RODO-2510 file (C-alpha; in nm, 4 decimals, decimal comma):
residues 601
     n   res          X          Y          Z
     1     m    -2,9058    -3,9404     6,4064
     2     s    -2,6278    -4,1560     6,2937
     3     g    -2,3340    -4,1535     6,0443
     4     l    -2,2469    -3,8484     5,9939
     5     l    -1,9739    -3,7678     5,8629
     6     i    -1,6968    -3,5202     6,0326
     7     t    -1,3845    -3,3545     5,8813
     8     v    -1,0848    -3,2922     6,1009
     9     t    -0,9261    -2,9469     6,0479
    10     s    -0,5485    -2,9453     5,9789
    11     a    -0,4924    -2,8233     6,3459
    12     g    -0,6645    -3,1132     6,4575
    13     y    -0,4574    -3,3077     6,2947
    14     r    -0,1614    -3,1374     6,4548
    15     a    -0,3055    -3,1255     6,7910
    16     l    -0,3094    -3,6102     6,7814
    17     v     0,0381    -3,5828     6,7095
    18     n     0,2880    -3,6195     7,0373
    19     k     0,5719    -3,3880     7,0933
    20     p     0,8376    -3,7115     6,9592
    21     n     0,5825    -3,7774     6,6431
    22     t     0,5622    -4,1017     6,6988
    23     g     0,2148    -4,1376     6,8221
    24     t    -0,0605    -3,9428     6,8764
    25     n    -0,1817    -3,7820     7,1624
    26     a    -0,5685    -3,7844     7,3792
    27     v    -0,6763    -3,5123     7,3559
    28     t    -0,9903    -3,3528     7,5518
    29     v    -1,2995    -3,1694     7,3647
    30     t    -1,4236    -2,9225     7,5686
    31     h    -1,6424    -2,6682     7,4110
    32     i    -1,9044    -2,6866     7,0597
    33     g    -2,0309    -2,3939     6,8777
    34     l    -2,3415    -2,4157     6,6483
    35     s    -2,3609    -2,2311     6,3487
    36     a    -2,6822    -2,1479     6,1027
    37     a    -2,4118    -2,1089     5,8018
    38     t    -2,4199    -2,2766     5,5007
    39     f    -2,1147    -2,3724     5,4141
    40     t    -1,8659    -2,6382     5,2939
    41     a    -1,6295    -2,8882     5,6342
    42     n    -1,2613    -2,8439     5,5078
    43     e    -0,9222    -2,9320     5,6820
    44     d    -0,8126    -2,5824     5,6280
    45     l    -1,0923    -2,4091     5,8420
    46     t    -0,9283    -2,2646     6,2070
    47     a    -1,3015    -2,1397     6,3218
    48     l    -1,6336    -2,2301     6,2492
    49     p    -1,7620    -2,0292     6,0225
    50     g    -2,1002    -1,8359     6,1276
    51     e    -2,0795    -1,9320     6,4931
    52     f    -2,3382    -1,8079     6,7512
    53     l    -2,3065    -2,0100     6,9784
    54     r    -2,0971    -2,1524     7,2206
    55     l    -2,1814    -2,4753     7,4825
    56     t    -2,0091    -2,6682     7,7080
    57     s    -2,3451    -2,8729     7,8158
    58     f    -2,2479    -3,1550     7,5480
    59     g    -2,1012    -3,5481     7,6714
    60     g    -1,9818    -3,7597     7,3904
    61     v    -1,8375    -4,1476     7,3637
    62     a    -1,6160    -4,3838     7,1026
    63     v    -1,8733    -4,6690     7,0721
    64     a    -1,6147    -4,8016     6,7521
    65     k    -1,2479    -4,7046     6,6362
    66     d    -1,4335    -4,4838     6,3931
    67     t    -1,6763    -4,3951     6,5918
    68     l    -1,7813    -4,0719     6,8646
    69     h    -2,1838    -4,0709     7,0387
    70     l    -2,2348    -3,7442     7,0963
    71     s    -2,5000    -3,5739     7,2959
    72     i    -2,5469    -3,1710     7,2934
    73     r    -2,8149    -3,0260     7,5418
    74     d    -2,8877    -2,6604     7,5677
    75     d    -3,1622    -2,5373     7,8632
    76     g    -3,1280    -2,1963     7,8273
    77     p    -3,4301    -1,9700     7,6837
    78     s    -3,2909    -1,8398     7,3693
    79     q    -3,4481    -1,9195     6,9967
    80     y    -3,2370    -2,0302     6,6788
    81     a    -3,1592    -2,3523     6,3943
    82     y    -2,8500    -2,4680     6,3250
    83     r    -2,6295    -2,5898     6,0132
    84     a    -2,3508    -2,7455     6,1461
    85     f    -2,1488    -2,7287     6,4654
    86     g    -1,7771    -2,7846     6,5820
    87     l    -1,5982    -2,9917     6,8179
    88     y    -1,3138    -2,7783     7,0106
    89     l    -1,0124    -2,7990     7,2094
    90     s    -0,9642    -2,7037     7,5526
    91     d    -0,6494    -2,4930     7,3982
    92     g    -0,9494    -2,3545     7,1951
    93     t    -0,8364    -2,5699     6,9394
    94     l    -1,1149    -2,5743     6,6372
    95     f    -1,0660    -3,0159     6,5906
    96     a    -1,3584    -3,1170     6,3562
    97     v    -1,6292    -2,9664     6,1767
    98     y    -1,9444    -3,0770     6,0671
    99     s    -2,2131    -2,8760     5,7828
   100     q    -2,4875    -2,9571     5,6086
   101     p    -2,7322    -2,7529     5,3617
   102     d    -3,0210    -2,8039     5,5593
   103     v    -3,1104    -2,7389     5,9280
   104     i    -3,0136    -3,0046     6,1925
   105     l    -3,2539    -2,8883     6,4584
   106     d    -3,4528    -2,6114     6,5036
   107     k    -3,4932    -2,5064     6,8859
   108     s    -3,7895    -2,1906     7,0715
   109     a    -3,6886    -1,9985     7,3660
   110     a    -3,9653    -2,2576     7,5651
   111     a    -3,8362    -2,5629     7,4889
   112     s    -3,4416    -2,7093     7,5462
   113     m    -3,2441    -2,8611     7,2954
   114     l    -3,1020    -3,2688     7,2809
   115     l    -2,9291    -3,3177     6,9705
   116     t    -2,8217    -3,7404     6,9801
   117     a    -2,5360    -3,8204     6,7009
   118     d    -2,3023    -4,1028     6,5814
   119     v    -2,0025    -3,8683     6,4120
   120     r    -1,7718    -4,1141     6,2007
   121     f    -1,4677    -3,9885     6,1856
   122     q    -1,3323    -4,1257     5,8384
   123     k    -0,9066    -4,1200     5,9039
   124     i    -0,8461    -4,0747     6,3512
   125     d    -0,9342    -4,3216     6,5418
   126     a    -1,2259    -4,2038     6,8297
   127     t    -1,0989    -4,3398     7,0737
   128     t    -0,8465    -4,1110     7,1506
   129     l    -1,0684    -3,8131     7,1747
   130     v    -1,2015    -3,7494     7,5924
   131     f    -1,4659    -3,5573     7,7024
   132     g    -1,5961    -3,3678     8,0131
   133     d    -1,9028    -3,5064     8,2406
   134     t    -2,0730    -3,7652     8,0161
   135     y    -2,3701    -3,8552     8,3099
   136     w    -2,6065    -3,7847     8,1052
   137     l    -2,4748    -3,9210     7,7476
   138     n    -2,7246    -4,2159     7,6749
   139     p    -2,5062    -4,3661     7,3902
   140     p    -2,5962    -4,6791     7,1622
   141     a    -2,5213    -4,9738     7,3197
   142     t    -2,2428    -5,1714     7,1812
   143     e    -2,0252    -5,4932     7,2590
   144     t    -1,8399    -5,2840     7,5090
   145     v    -1,9963    -5,0129     7,5735
   146     q    -2,3349    -4,9699     7,8109
   147     g    -2,6231    -4,7501     7,6686
   148     v    -2,9890    -4,7395     7,5241
   149     l    -3,0517    -5,0998     7,2920
   150     e    -3,3618    -5,0961     6,9853
   151     i    -3,5923    -5,3843     7,0163
   152     a    -3,5984    -5,6043     6,7385
   153     d    -3,9598    -5,6773     6,5835
   154     r    -4,0763    -6,0206     6,5234
   155     a    -3,9269    -6,0194     6,1334
   156     e    -3,5738    -5,8635     6,2768
   157     a    -3,5480    -6,1437     6,4880
   158     i    -3,6235    -6,4349     6,2690
   159     a    -3,3661    -6,2632     5,9631
   160     g    -3,0806    -6,2775     6,1944
   161     t    -2,8431    -5,9738     6,0734
   162     d    -2,9026    -5,6934     6,2304
   163     h    -2,5835    -5,6129     6,4640
   164     t    -2,7442    -5,3193     6,6976
   165     r    -3,1248    -5,4019     6,7756
   166     a    -3,1775    -5,5938     7,1265
   167     l    -3,3448    -5,9643     7,1000
   168     t    -3,5840    -6,0254     7,3299
   169     p    -3,7466    -6,3599     7,4418
   170     a    -4,0348    -6,3232     7,1907
   171     g    -3,8319    -6,2669     6,9312
   172     g    -3,5843    -6,6029     6,9711
   173     k    -3,9925    -6,7684     7,0453
   174     a    -4,0123    -6,5902     6,6574
   175     i    -3,6060    -6,7642     6,5714
   176     m    -3,7552    -7,1195     6,6986
   177     d    -4,0977    -7,1019     6,5160
   178     a    -3,8862    -7,0160     6,1849
   179     r    -3,6340    -7,2272     6,1476
   180     l    -3,8032    -7,5565     6,3379
   181     g    -4,1559    -7,5214     6,2995
   182     e    -4,4488    -7,3963     6,5502
   183     g    -4,3572    -7,5156     6,8897
   184     a    -4,0314    -7,7167     6,8063
   185     p    -3,8784    -7,9181     6,9346
   186     s    -4,1507    -8,1520     6,9953
   187     t    -4,1596    -8,3944     7,2885
   188     f    -3,9734    -8,6674     7,1213
   189     i    -3,6602    -8,4396     7,0060
   190     k    -3,6250    -8,2693     7,3017
   191     s    -3,6048    -8,6541     7,4440
   192     l    -3,3539    -8,6981     7,1793
   193     l    -3,1666    -8,4097     7,2036
   194     n    -3,0944    -8,5265     7,6457
   195     t    -2,9582    -8,8590     7,5441
   196     a    -2,6191    -8,9177     7,6451
   197     s    -2,4394    -9,1024     7,4542
   198     a    -2,4809    -9,2288     7,0829
   199     l    -2,5508    -9,5365     7,1151
   200     l    -2,8553    -9,4484     7,3590
   201     l    -2,9520    -9,1760     7,0732
   202     r    -2,9110    -9,5174     6,8132
   203     g    -3,1754    -9,6658     7,0411
   204     a    -3,4006    -9,3482     7,0736
   205     l    -3,4530    -9,3859     6,6611
   206     g    -3,5118    -9,7296     6,6878
   207     l    -3,2057    -9,7860     6,4076
   208     g    -3,1328   -10,1819     6,6410
   209     n    -2,7600   -10,2998     6,4678
   210     a    -2,7947   -10,1294     6,1197
   211     a    -2,5232    -9,9632     6,0051
   212     v    -2,2186    -9,7006     6,1664
   213     r    -2,0072    -9,6258     5,8992
   214     n    -1,9203    -9,5932     5,5255
   215     e    -2,2687    -9,4253     5,5090
   216     g    -2,2255    -9,2264     5,1568
   217     a    -2,2326    -9,3058     4,7331
   218     g    -2,0978    -9,6898     4,6464
   219     n    -2,0680    -9,8071     4,9990
   220     n    -2,3878   -10,0512     4,8753
   221     l    -2,6320    -9,8752     5,1449
   222     d    -3,0139    -9,8710     5,0878
   223     a    -3,0900    -9,5634     5,2267
   224     d    -2,8809    -9,3566     4,9588
   225     k    -3,0602    -9,5504     4,7018
   226     l    -3,3077    -9,4661     4,4264
   227     d    -3,5154    -9,8488     4,3794
   228     g    -3,1937   -10,0717     4,5004
   229     e    -2,9499    -9,8391     4,3433
   230     h    -2,7114    -9,5369     4,3363
   231     g    -2,7402    -9,2244     4,1326
   232     a    -2,4602    -9,3486     3,9226
   233     f    -2,6270    -9,6304     3,8018
   234     y    -2,9185    -9,3920     3,5940
   235     r    -2,6188    -9,1792     3,4572
   236     d    -2,5658    -9,4313     3,2484
   237     f    -2,7704    -9,4351     2,9396
   238     r    -2,7832    -9,8356     2,8957
   239     n    -2,9958    -9,9345     3,2112
   240     l    -3,2783    -9,7036     3,1056
   241     n    -3,6018    -9,8167     2,9860
   242     n    -3,8974    -9,6999     2,6827
   243     l    -3,5485    -9,5716     2,5338
   244     p    -3,5930    -9,4863     2,1453
   245     p    -3,4651    -9,6909     1,8800
   246     d    -3,3889    -9,3434     1,6763
   247     f    -3,3373    -9,0184     1,7882
   248     n    -3,4222    -8,8378     1,4501
   249     p    -3,2523    -8,4788     1,3742
   250     s    -3,4720    -8,1863     1,4833
   251     t    -3,5660    -8,0166     1,0974
   252     h    -3,1635    -7,7513     1,0134
   253     k    -2,8979    -7,6048     0,8355
   254     h    -2,5916    -7,6770     0,7168
   255     l    -2,3076    -7,4321     0,4880
   256     w    -2,2090    -7,6455     0,1510
   257     g    -1,8403    -7,6060     0,3569
   258     d    -1,9956    -7,8388     0,6606
   259     l    -2,0709    -8,1342     0,3942
   260     s    -1,8022    -8,3392     0,2201
   261     n    -1,9285    -8,6146    -0,0283
   262     v    -2,1289    -8,3312    -0,1704
   263     p    -2,1675    -8,4788    -0,5186
   264     d    -2,1437    -8,3069    -0,8407
   265     t    -2,5238    -8,2814    -0,9443
   266     a    -2,5773    -8,1166    -0,5440
   267     m    -2,4350    -7,7946    -0,6594
   268     r    -2,5240    -7,7357    -0,9983
   269     w    -2,8589    -7,7292    -1,2037
   270     p    -2,8816    -8,1056    -1,3286
   271     f    -2,9063    -8,1708    -1,6882
   272     w    -3,2394    -8,3361    -1,8177
   273     e    -3,1684    -8,6420    -1,8296
   274     e    -2,9863    -8,6501    -1,4434
   275     v    -3,2937    -8,6182    -1,3187
   276     q    -3,4919    -8,8760    -1,1644
   277     n    -3,8368    -9,0036    -1,1856
   278     r    -3,9536    -8,8011    -1,4727
   279     p    -4,2922    -8,8208    -1,6170
   280     k    -4,3040    -8,9729    -1,9772
   281     t    -4,4835    -8,7222    -2,1252
   282     m    -4,5724    -8,3870    -2,0539
   283     t    -4,9290    -8,2935    -2,0432
   284     p    -5,0129    -7,9481    -2,1421
   285     d    -5,2432    -7,7464    -1,9941
   286     p    -5,5751    -7,6031    -2,1420
   287     h    -5,4914    -7,3519    -2,4189
   288     v    -5,6559    -7,2843    -2,7419
   289     h    -5,5093    -7,3427    -3,1044
   290     a    -5,6763    -7,1874    -3,4837
   291     a    -5,7632    -7,4597    -3,7237
   292     a    -5,5254    -7,3338    -3,9260
   293     d    -5,2928    -7,4142    -3,6678
   294     i    -5,3806    -7,7696    -3,6277
   295     t    -5,2508    -8,0142    -3,9685
   296     s    -5,2120    -8,3644    -3,8740
   297     g    -5,3537    -8,5875    -3,5540
   298     v    -5,7421    -8,6755    -3,4128
   299     l    -5,9400    -8,4764    -3,2636
   300     a    -6,1634    -8,5436    -2,9965
   301     l    -6,5366    -8,6046    -3,0525
   302     d    -6,6644    -8,3530    -2,8087
   303     r    -6,4173    -8,0779    -3,0362
   304     i    -6,5512    -8,1576    -3,3369
   305     p    -6,8456    -7,9438    -3,4089
   306     a    -7,1868    -8,0314    -3,4865
   307     l    -7,2734    -7,9987    -3,8855
   308     p    -7,5431    -8,1120    -4,0859
   309     m    -7,4473    -8,3738    -4,3011
   310     p    -7,5153    -8,1908    -4,6541
   311     r    -7,1580    -8,0431    -4,5082
   312     v    -6,9756    -8,3549    -4,4673
   313     t    -6,8586    -8,4645    -4,8151
   314     g    -6,9718    -8,9142    -4,8963
   315     l    -7,1296    -8,8764    -4,5749
   316     e    -7,5438    -8,9956    -4,6718
   317     s    -7,3870    -9,1872    -4,9124
   318     v    -7,1919    -9,4389    -4,7014
   319     l    -7,4407    -9,4088    -4,4649
   320     a    -7,7376    -9,4865    -4,6691
   321     g    -7,5451    -9,9010    -4,6935
   322     k    -7,5618    -9,9236    -4,3434
   323     a    -7,8002   -10,1118    -4,0947
   324     s    -7,8838    -9,8903    -3,8454
   325     t    -7,7613    -9,9901    -3,4988
   326     g    -8,1541    -9,8361    -3,3755
   327     g    -8,2909   -10,1323    -3,4526
   328     g    -8,5705   -10,1895    -3,7479
   329     d    -8,6772   -10,4829    -4,0822
   330     m    -8,3671   -10,6257    -4,1697
   331     t    -8,4433   -10,8543    -4,5090
   332     g    -8,2299   -11,0804    -4,8026
   333     q    -7,9656   -11,2938    -4,6250
   334     w    -7,6963   -11,1364    -4,3961
   335     r    -7,2816   -11,2576    -4,4668
   336     f    -7,0171   -11,2907    -4,1928
   337     m    -6,7588   -11,3086    -4,4138
   338     r    -6,3733   -11,5018    -4,3591
   339     n    -6,1540   -11,4592    -4,6332
   340     n    -5,8864   -11,5822    -4,4672
   341     p    -5,8220   -12,0029    -4,4464
   342     a    -5,8699   -12,1723    -4,0957
   343     p    -5,5439   -12,1921    -3,9018
   344     d    -5,6132   -12,6008    -3,9026
   345     g    -5,6614   -12,6007    -4,2516
   346     s    -5,9870   -12,8156    -4,2247
   347     a    -6,2498   -12,8795    -4,5575
   348     y    -6,4549   -12,5485    -4,3898
   349     n    -6,1985   -12,2677    -4,4542
   350     t    -6,3962   -12,1097    -4,6902
   351     g    -6,7531   -12,1691    -4,5063
   352     n    -7,0065   -11,8883    -4,4215
   353     i    -7,2545   -11,8656    -4,0411
   354     e    -7,5258   -11,6808    -4,1385
   355     l    -7,8105   -11,5954    -3,9260
   356     r    -8,2010   -11,6305    -4,0527
   357     t    -8,4933   -11,5877    -3,9093
   358     h    -8,7572   -11,7817    -4,1490
   359     d    -9,0431   -11,7627    -3,8718
   360     a    -9,0685   -11,5524    -3,5483
   361     s    -9,1721   -11,8094    -3,3316
   362     f    -8,8916   -12,0815    -3,4498
   363     p    -8,5354   -11,8738    -3,4269
   364     r    -8,2070   -12,0209    -3,5636
   365     i    -7,9343   -11,9858    -3,5980
   366     g    -7,7585   -12,2584    -3,9398
   367     f    -7,4085   -12,2939    -4,0140
   368     h    -7,4048   -12,4379    -4,4107
   369     r    -7,1638   -12,4002    -4,6700
   370     s    -7,4009   -12,4715    -5,0030
   371     g    -7,6825   -12,2606    -4,9717
   372     a    -7,8297   -12,5433    -4,7889
   373     d    -7,8230   -12,5320    -4,3694
   374     a    -7,6091   -12,8173    -4,2724
   375     i    -7,7571   -12,8165    -3,8707
   376     a    -7,9350   -12,5424    -3,6964
   377     l    -7,9542   -12,3962    -3,3083
   378     t    -8,2811   -12,3438    -3,2326
   379     y    -8,4741   -12,1999    -2,9481
   380     e    -8,8272   -12,3980    -2,9295
   381     g    -8,9091   -12,1288    -2,6343
   382     g    -8,9105   -12,1810    -2,2344
   383     a    -8,6194   -12,3560    -2,0923
   384     t    -8,5599   -12,5441    -2,4842
   385     v    -8,3138   -12,5895    -2,6777
   386     s    -8,2195   -12,8118    -2,9242
   387     l    -8,0026   -12,8958    -3,2245
   388     w    -8,1700   -12,9962    -3,5921
   389     t    -7,9330   -13,1588    -3,8894
   390     n    -7,9875   -13,0863    -4,2268
   391     s    -8,1973   -13,4040    -4,2821
   392     g    -8,4407   -13,3052    -3,9940
   393     s    -8,3397   -13,4557    -3,6987
   394     r    -8,3886   -13,2884    -3,3630
   395     h    -8,1836   -13,3462    -3,0520
   396     l    -8,2730   -13,1464    -2,7231
   397     l    -7,9637   -13,0047    -2,5743
   398     w    -8,1259   -12,8329    -2,2815
   399     h    -8,4420   -12,8461    -2,1585
   400     g    -8,6713   -12,8243    -1,8124
   401     g    -8,6600   -13,1318    -1,6975
   402     n    -8,3161   -13,2734    -1,7337
   403     f    -8,1085   -12,9180    -1,6197
   404     d    -8,1307   -12,6248    -1,3597
   405     p    -7,8024   -12,4396    -1,3514
   406     n    -7,9507   -12,2803    -1,0175
   407     g    -7,9275   -12,5573    -0,8529
   408     k    -7,5883   -12,6156    -0,9443
   409     a    -7,2132   -12,5293    -0,7985
   410     n    -6,9912   -12,3386    -0,9989
   411     i    -6,6477   -12,4998    -0,9664
   412     n    -6,4731   -12,1529    -1,0302
   413     g    -6,5656   -12,0620    -0,6932
   414     d    -6,9657   -11,9566    -0,6603
   415     s    -7,0067   -11,9993    -0,2917
   416     v    -7,2633   -12,3132    -0,1675
   417     g    -7,5075   -12,3607     0,1072
   418     s    -7,4609   -12,6787     0,3513
   419     m    -7,3012   -12,9529     0,1962
   420     r    -7,2760   -13,3339     0,3434
   421     l    -7,0453   -13,5010     0,1423
   422     i    -7,1625   -13,9371     0,2617
   423     g    -6,9218   -14,2655     0,2620
   424     g    -6,8100   -14,5446     0,3802
   425     g    -6,4789   -14,5821     0,5048
   426     a    -6,3211   -14,3975     0,2161
   427     a    -6,2098   -14,0891     0,2571
   428     y    -6,2669   -13,7700     0,0659
   429     y    -5,9769   -13,6049    -0,0726
   430     v    -5,8040   -13,2763    -0,1748
   431     r    -5,5684   -13,2316    -0,4836
   432     d    -5,3813   -12,9948    -0,5314
   433     r    -5,4166   -12,9530    -0,9031
   434     d    -5,1026   -12,7389    -0,9948
   435     s    -4,9087   -13,0240    -0,8209
   436     g    -5,1645   -13,2902    -0,8837
   437     r    -5,1122   -13,4067    -0,4736
   438     d    -5,2942   -13,5791    -0,2637
   439     w    -5,4754   -13,4706     0,0995
   440     a    -5,7496   -13,7234     0,3232
   441     m    -5,9957   -13,5881     0,4795
   442     y    -6,1690   -13,8408     0,6808
   443     a    -6,4042   -13,8810     1,0162
   444     h    -6,2771   -14,1454     1,3575
   445     a    -6,5370   -14,1309     1,5689
   446     d    -6,4332   -13,7999     1,8460
   447     r    -6,2557   -13,5913     1,5618
   448     i    -6,1906   -13,4895     1,1968
   449     a    -5,8626   -13,5666     1,0934
   450     f    -5,6272   -13,4918     0,7441
   451     f    -5,3398   -13,7170     0,6605
   452     n    -5,1002   -13,7314     0,3947
   453     g    -5,0030   -14,0694     0,3741
   454     g    -4,7921   -14,1186     0,6802
   455     g    -4,9979   -14,0712     0,9600
   456     d    -5,3033   -13,7514     1,1197
   457     i    -5,0822   -13,4105     1,0905
   458     v    -5,4117   -13,2272     1,1910
   459     s    -5,6798   -13,3108     1,4089
   460     i    -6,0305   -13,1078     1,4749
   461     t    -6,1933   -13,2782     1,8406
   462     s    -6,5596   -13,2849     1,8531
   463     n    -6,4677   -13,0936     2,2077
   464     g    -6,3279   -12,8570     1,9510
   465     a    -5,9329   -12,9270     2,0030
   466     i    -5,6948   -12,8687     1,7627
   467     i    -5,4489   -13,0891     1,7280
   468     a    -5,1504   -13,0204     1,5308
   469     n    -4,8361   -13,3005     1,5249
   470     g    -4,6212   -13,0559     1,4778
   471     g    -4,7025   -12,8320     1,6530
   472     f    -4,7974   -12,4307     1,5904
   473     d    -4,5702   -12,1815     1,4318
   474     d    -4,5866   -11,8493     1,4074
   475     g    -4,4080   -11,6583     1,1871
   476     s    -4,1011   -11,4849     1,3397
   477     s    -3,8116   -11,3925     1,1577
   478     v    -3,7319   -11,0460     1,2050
   479     r    -3,8447   -10,9337     0,8408
   480     l    -4,1924   -10,9755     0,8204
   481     k    -4,1491   -10,6925     1,1010
   482     c    -4,1418   -10,3350     1,1549
   483     d    -4,1875   -10,0598     1,4132
   484     l    -3,9503   -10,2627     1,6245
   485     q    -3,9349   -10,1445     1,9971
   486     p    -3,8905   -10,2509     2,3514
   487     l    -4,1047   -10,4277     2,4927
   488     p    -4,2879   -10,2187     2,7634
   489     y    -4,4002   -10,5210     2,9710
   490     g    -4,2266   -10,7122     3,2409
   491     l    -4,1899   -10,8482     3,5950
   492     a    -4,4223   -10,6062     3,7781
   493     d    -4,6850   -10,6837     3,4899
   494     i    -4,7521   -11,0232     3,5406
   495     e    -4,7549   -10,9661     3,8863
   496     r    -5,0400   -10,7771     3,8188
   497     i    -5,2196   -11,0655     3,5569
   498     v    -5,4819   -11,1944     3,8100
   499     t    -5,5466   -11,6479     3,7348
   500     r    -5,7855   -11,9093     3,8004
   501     v    -5,9276   -12,2326     3,8418
   502     g    -6,2542   -12,3314     3,6710
   503     r    -6,5102   -12,4489     3,3716
   504     y    -6,6357   -12,2916     3,0376
   505     r    -7,0017   -12,3110     3,0667
   506     d    -7,1917   -12,5378     2,8768
   507     f    -7,3433   -12,3443     2,5600
   508     y    -6,9067   -12,3261     2,5033
   509     n    -6,7870   -12,6728     2,5844
   510     g    -6,9564   -12,9084     2,8223
   511     d    -6,6972   -13,1318     2,8549
   512     g    -6,6968   -13,0207     3,1506
   513     r    -6,3218   -13,0469     3,2423
   514     l    -6,1489   -12,8221     3,4798
   515     r    -5,8972   -12,5892     3,3311
   516     l    -5,7262   -12,2852     3,4279
   517     f    -5,7099   -11,9372     3,3045
   518     v    -5,6372   -11,5814     3,2575
   519     l    -5,9324   -11,3877     3,2336
   520     a    -5,9430   -11,1833     2,8968
   521     e    -6,1933   -10,8184     3,0605
   522     q    -5,8467   -10,8309     3,3130
   523     l    -5,6365   -10,9448     3,1271
   524     r    -5,7045   -10,6370     2,8943
   525     g    -5,6243   -10,3659     3,1731
   526     v    -5,2669   -10,5400     3,1676
   527     i    -5,1071   -10,6286     2,8375
   528     p    -5,4008   -10,5759     2,5305
   529     e    -5,2224   -10,6527     2,2628
   530     a    -5,2800   -11,0749     2,3806
   531     v    -5,6585   -10,9437     2,4369
   532     n    -5,8780   -11,0082     2,0768
   533     d    -6,2536   -10,8736     2,2125
   534     d    -6,4696   -10,9805     1,9175
   535     g    -6,1899   -11,3085     1,9447
   536     i    -6,6083   -11,5656     1,9774
   537     i    -6,9021   -11,4981     1,8637
   538     i    -7,2218   -11,6768     1,9916
   539     d    -7,6050   -11,5891     1,8301
   540     g    -7,4981   -11,2466     1,7963
   541     d    -7,2865   -11,1573     2,1588
   542     s    -6,8680   -11,0726     2,1074
   543     y    -6,6542   -11,2306     2,3329
   544     g    -6,2847   -11,2117     2,3990
   545     t    -6,0305   -11,4145     2,3485
   546     v    -5,6739   -11,4341     2,4935
   547     q    -5,3434   -11,5102     2,2486
   548     y    -5,1369   -11,6795     2,4904
   549     s    -4,8518   -11,6564     2,2731
   550     q    -4,8488   -11,2859     2,3432
   551     l    -4,7777   -11,3147     2,7096
   552     i    -4,4759   -11,4967     2,6632
   553     p    -4,2232   -11,2224     2,5977
   554     p    -4,3464   -11,0363     2,8750
   555     l    -4,3018   -11,3416     3,0603
   556     i    -3,9955   -11,3676     2,8753
   557     v    -3,9144   -11,0206     3,0262
   558     g    -3,9905   -11,0523     3,3952
   559     e    -3,7934   -11,3649     3,3289
   560     q    -3,4784   -11,1502     3,2895
   561     q    -3,5638   -10,8752     3,5333
   562     l    -3,5529   -11,1612     3,8319
   563     a    -3,2560   -11,2988     3,7152
   564     e    -3,1143   -10,9728     3,7302
   565     n    -3,2353   -10,8760     4,0905
   566     a    -3,1472   -11,2071     4,2229
   567     r    -2,7910   -11,0961     4,0958
   568     r    -2,7725   -10,7616     4,3082
   569     d    -2,8800   -10,9037     4,5814
   570     r    -2,6487   -11,1765     4,5879
   571     a    -2,4189   -10,9277     4,5312
   572     q    -2,5062   -10,6940     4,8345
   573     v    -2,5873   -11,0220     5,0208
   574     a    -2,2161   -11,0607     4,9594
   575     q    -2,1110   -10,7437     5,0462
   576     v    -2,3490   -10,7310     5,4104
   577     r    -2,1316   -10,9950     5,4369
   578     a    -1,7858   -10,8896     5,4467
   579     d    -1,9184   -10,5742     5,6160
   580     l    -2,0210   -10,7983     5,9415
   581     d    -1,6821   -11,0116     5,9263
   582     a    -1,5294   -10,6756     5,9443
   583     l    -1,7250   -10,5110     6,2261
   584     a    -1,6460   -10,9055     6,4069
   585     d    -1,3412   -10,8201     6,3202
   586     e    -1,3078   -10,4709     6,5106
   587     f    -1,5208   -10,5639     6,7715
   588     r    -1,2961   -10,8784     6,8589
   589     s    -0,9935   -10,6213     6,8311
   590     f    -1,2256   -10,3736     7,1255
   591     v    -1,2640   -10,6488     7,2595
   592     s    -0,9049   -10,7289     7,3017
   593     e    -0,8554   -10,3555     7,3823
   594     m    -1,0343   -10,3531     7,6336
   595     r    -0,8586   -10,6749     7,8503
   596     a    -0,5248   -10,5249     7,8037
   597     s    -0,6968   -10,2256     7,9480
   598     r    -0,8237   -10,4027     8,2190
   599     e    -0,5481   -10,6049     8,3192
   600     a    -0,2460   -10,2849     8,3063
   601     a    -0,5354   -10,1068     8,5613
***
């Protein structure tokens, strides 16, 4: 048993105090009494309640200032159980008592009783107690007391927190394996541990002339850097890549009191005149009115019920004088009258236009002033239209022999098939109808050129090359762009671009020239914005093209990164030179000290 808290009696405390009251006496415990009674131990006891046996076969030893290792033994034939025991001094004083409700030990007649317990004192030094013969004691071993030890298991050995258990060689190996790895240390580590000096250790590690001091952040050593930069570099917001241009706040709320410059209309219901984007009309929802409620306006046709003609006042008489839109025979003369004068004041300001059908096979439109045709436009059938005068003269306007409109181009934009312009040395002019400016287009032996009066400005060669004297411009104003983001490409991407030298295939360009290329299929995986997968279509097959101007921004970023790397490298080289100079100074000083020491010796 361990950790039993024993109570020292008042008489026991008095026995410990020496006569001058200046210290304590060493007292001797000579008897131990046993009791089966149930009671609460207290300092006022002078005898052990219910004591039935007093033994002298016991021993004790202090294993700590507050702990007494106690052993009680009884080889007699008695049978009993006990719940308490008391320590008696040589003069019969009850020194201390321990009790508990449960049985401490139950002895049979044929068995020996042996109790080993660690008893703790709260207020006295256990080393002041002296016991008789303790040759048979088995106290727990401590750093100063020989005794019994429990062997630590593997988990307890690895934990390394137990102060009472012993460590075996197997436990020691478990500790080494847990901390250094199975079978550690390795042969290499053992060789390092056997090195006799720091210089030999550096040689064994292959450090050579690497720096031996000034380690740590801020000393320009690569060992504590990430991609060549110290940690402080990455804490600077300006050094981060792919920063968003805007930081949009998440949805949140504010109290009115937290806002400033709040307009008056935001804190009250606005007047109708203050509401923006008001509808010009307020279309009502579908609803119904009684007929008596409608006093004006025009009803939609689908709202008017179907009524028989006699129910509509005057409808039959009005329709009787109207021509049917469904067709039929019309007789007599039909005139389309114009009563107001002609706007140009001509003599025909009272003229009429009439449509007559004298013969179904010879329809015509006649124009006259006084009843006789002055001129008639006649359709004679087929593709023939003629103009007849009052004198009987016939003039053909359009017939199958003189004009076929299907073979003519519409000047207002109809598409035409192939068209060939054939001329001598003259140019073909294109005129801007708004400004009246002429642009000349003419063909040389090897190119088509556009001429503006001062020389060729654009040429297209027979090999497919386009030459612009003024160069090619792309719209680049910031006002023409949106969704601008930091460029995601740089030096690492430029290094991935594959370049080749070769020639075009004859079916595309047969000039046989040696050219420098990038490959659209490979470039698509690096900078896809510079590739048009369907840039060229030949015989139904699509071929990728490269817009080389799109490669310029990544090249610029790559050059900027190279410049930054160069600046950083120069700074590091300067620092290394400074460190080497300092080391050289130290070495020279060391050599001088060694010489002075040798000379002094």
